C-alpha positions as CSV (number, residue, x, y, z in Angstrom):
1,M,0.0,0.0,0.0
2,K,1.2,3.5,-0.6
3,N,-0.4,7.0,-0.3
4,K,0.3,10.1,-2.3
5,G,3.6,9.0,-3.8
6,S,5.1,7.5,-0.7
7,S,7.0,4.2,-0.7
8,W,5.3,0.8,-0.8
9,E,4.5,-0.6,2.7
10,K,3.3,-4.0,3.7
11,Y,0.3,-4.2,6.0
12,N,-2.0,-6.8,7.2
13,D,-4.3,-4.7,9.4
14,G,-6.1,-1.4,9.3
15,F,-4.4,2.0,8.8
16,T,-5.1,5.6,9.6
17,L,-4.8,8.5,7.1
18,S,-4.2,11.9,8.6
19,G,-4.4,15.4,7.2
20,E,-7.1,17.2,5.3
21,G,-8.1,16.8,1.7
22,T,-8.4,13.8,-0.6
23,S,-6.1,10.8,-0.3
24,V,-5.4,8.3,-3.0
25,V,-4.4,4.9,-1.8
26,E,-2.7,2.5,-4.2
27,Y,-2.6,-1.2,-3.3
28,Y,-2.2,-4.7,-4.7
29,P,-3.3,-7.9,-3.0
30,V,-0.8,-10.8,-2.5
31,D,-2.3,-14.2,-1.4
32,E,-0.6,-16.8,0.8
33,A,0.8,-18.6,-2.2
34,G,2.5,-15.4,-3.3
35,N,0.3,-14.6,-6.3
36,I,0.1,-10.9,-7.0
37,E,-3.0,-9.3,-8.3
38,V,-3.2,-6.1,-10.3
39,M,-2.6,-2.7,-8.6
40,N,-5.8,-0.8,-7.5
41,L,-6.5,2.8,-6.7
42,K,-8.9,4.0,-4.1
43,K,-9.8,7.7,-3.8
44,L,-10.9,8.7,-0.2
45,D,-12.5,12.1,0.4
């Protein structure tokens, strides 16, 4: 997962976005077998 041009970070739990304005979160799922799905974008207002 990364937000607004930051570096990719692994996470397995929830996360908090701070600051005002719109955030765009980029993410790609990886399953337990290591299969990587396509990258997704989610715009959060």
